[in-house]
C-alpha positions in Angstrom: 0.9 3.2 15.3 -1.2 3.6 18.4 -3.4 6.4 17.0 -4.2 4.4 13.9 -5.1 1.3 15.9 -7.3 3.4 18.2 -9.1 4.8 15.2 -9.6 1.3 13.6 -11.1 0.1 16.9 -13.4 3.1 17.2 -14.5 3.4 13.6 -13.7 0.2 11.7 -16.4 -2.2 10.7 -15.9 -5.9 9.8 -18.0 -6.4 6.7 -17.3 -10.1 6.5 -15.1 -12.1 4.1 -12.0 -10.3 5.6 -13.1 -6.8 4.5 -12.4 -4.1 7.1 -14.3 -0.8 6.4 -12.2 2.2 7.5 -13.8 4.7 5.1 -13.9 7.5 7.7 -10.1 7.8 7.8 -8.6 6.3 4.6 -10.8 4.9 1.9 -13.6 7.4 1.3 -12.9 10.2 3.7 -9.3 11.1 4.5 -8.1 12.3 7.9 -5.2 14.6 6.9 -3.7 14.8 10.4 -3.6 11.0 10.6 -2.1 10.9 7.1 0.7 13.3 8.1 1.4 11.1 11.1 1.5 8.0 8.9 3.9 9.7 6.5 6.2 10.6 9.3 6.1 7.0 10.6 6.9 5.6 7.1 9.8 8.0 6.7 11.1 7.0 10.2 10.8 3.3 9.3 13.0 3.8 6.2 15.3 6.5 7.6 18.8 5.9 6.2 17.5 3.8 3.3 18.0 5.4 -0.1 14.7 5.8 -1.9 14.2 7.5 -5.2 10.4 7.3 -5.5 7.3 5.7 -4.0 4.9 3.5 -5.9 1.3 2.9 -4.8 -2.1 1.9 -6.4 -5.0 4.2 -6.8 -7.0 5.2 -4.9 -6.6 4.5 -1.2 -2.8 4.2 -1.3 -2.3 7.7 -2.6 -2.8 9.7 0.6 -0.4 7.7 2.8 2.1 7.4 -0.1 1.9 11.2 -0.7 2.6 12.0 3.0 5.5 9.6 3.0 6.8 11.2 -0.2 6.7 14.6 1.4 8.6 13.4 4.4 11.2 11.5 2.3 11.4 14.3 -0.3 10.7 11.9 -3.3 8.0 11.7 -6.0 5.0 9.5 -5.7 3.8 7.4 -8.7 0.5 5.6 -8.6 -0.5 2.7 -10.7 -3.7 3.6 -12.6 -6.6 1.2 -12.9 -8.0 2.9 -16.1 -5.8 4.1 -18.9 -6.3 7.8 -19.7 -5.7 9.1 -23.2 -2.7 10.9 -21.9 -0.9 7.7 -21.1 1.2 6.8 -24.1 2.2 3.2 -25.0 4.1 1.3 -24.0 3.1 0.9 -20.3 3.9 -1.4 -17.6 0.7 -3.4 -16.9 -0.1 -6.1 -14.4 -3.4 -7.5 -13.1 -4.4 -8.1 -9.5 -7.6 -9.2 -7.8 -9.7 -6.5 -6.1 -10.9 -7.8 -2.7 -13.6 -5.0 -2.4 -14.7 -4.8 -6.1 -14.5 -8.5 -6.9 -12.7 -9.6 -10.1 -9.4 -8.5 -11.6 -8.2 -4.9 -12.0 -5.4 -3.7 -14.2 -2.5 -1.7 -12.7 -0.7 0.5 -15.2 2.4 2.7 -14.9 4.0 4.8 -17.6 7.7 4.0 -18.0 8.5 7.7 -17.9 7.9 7.6 -14.1 9.9 4.4 -13.2 13.5 4.1 -14.2 16.1 1.4 -14.2 18.5 1.6 -11.3 16.1 3.6 -9.0 15.2 2.4 -5.6 11.4 2.2 -5.2 9.4 1.9 -2.0 5.9 0.5 -2.3 3.2 2.0 0.0 -0.3 0.6 0.0 -3.4 0.7 2.2 -3.9 -3.0 3.0 -1.8 -6.1 3.0 -4.3 -8.9 2.7 -3.6 -11.6 0.1 -0.5 -9.7 -1.1 -1.5 -10.0 -4.7 -1.9 -6.3 -5.4 1.5 -5.6 -3.9 3.0 -8.5 -5.8 1.7 -6.9 -9.0 3.3 -3.6 -8.2 6.5 -5.4 -7.3 6.4 -7.0 -10.8 6.0 -3.5 -12.3 9.1 -2.3 -10.4 11.0 -5.3 -11.6 9.9 -4.8 -15.3 11.1 -1.2 -15.0 14.6 -2.3 -14.0 14.3 -0.5 -10.7 15.0 -2.1 -7.4 12.4 -2.7 -4.6 13.5 -0.8 -1.5 10.7 -2.2 0.7 7.0 -2.4 1.2 4.9 -0.4 3.7 1.2 -1.1 4.4 -1.2 0.9 6.5 -3.1 -2.2 7.7 -2.0 -5.8 7.5 -4.4 -8.6 8.0 -2.2 -11.6 8.9 -5.0 -14.1 8.6 -5.1 -13.6 4.8 -1.4 -14.8 4.3 -0.1 -11.8 2.3 3.2 -11.5 4.0 4.0 -15.2 3.3 2.9 -14.7 -0.3 5.4 -11.9 -0.7 8.3 -13.7 1.0 9.8 -14.5 -2.5 10.4 -10.8 -3.0 13.2 -10.9 -0.2 12.4 -7.4 0.8 11.6 -5.6 4.1 7.8 -5.4 4.8 6.5 -2.9 7.4 2.9 -2.4 8.5 1.5 0.5 10.6 -1.2 -1.7 12.2 -1.2 -5.5 12.2 -4.6 -7.2 12.6 -4.4 -10.9 13.6 -8.1 -11.6 13.9 -11.5 -10.0 13.2 -15.0 -11.1 14.0 -18.3 -9.3 14.3 -17.5 -7.8 17.6 -13.8 -7.4 17.9 -10.5 -6.6 16.1 -7.3 -8.1 17.5 -3.9 -6.5 16.9 -0.6 -8.3 16.8 0.8 -6.7 19.9 -2.2 -7.4 22.2 
């Protein structure tokens, strides 16, 4: 997505250790016009593929997942990191490392929102190591649903996430693919 890449170049900041700060459009502040465009692109990428629902992780995956859900006409479920009192046992739970928080986080989904036999598309903000997405894929598997594919807003190829997800044997799409980052530049795959 050219618009997304232009915004990353204009507003993104490399914080070191592979962390890209794009808080002005996705992680702290949300650009609704850009989110709508992302939703349309995700729907275009999976046009003709049967999808029953979208799964994402809170918090930054929710906005692009919601816009894709609107475009595809399907519900969006997000894996919670903290269990509210309204979430009844049993729950699907997996752990994944948090690149920005440090340490492990729990990802929890109530079985009432993922069903056996459904086709689930995972939408997330970043594909870095692939471990958060792998945790969500395990939740999909535990539910008995089928993984329809994976979409990431930004993929950082130098962290090896796509290779780490190869065992899932599913389609992986990214709206912007970064092949290198340093203090002064960000390089995209098609440059």
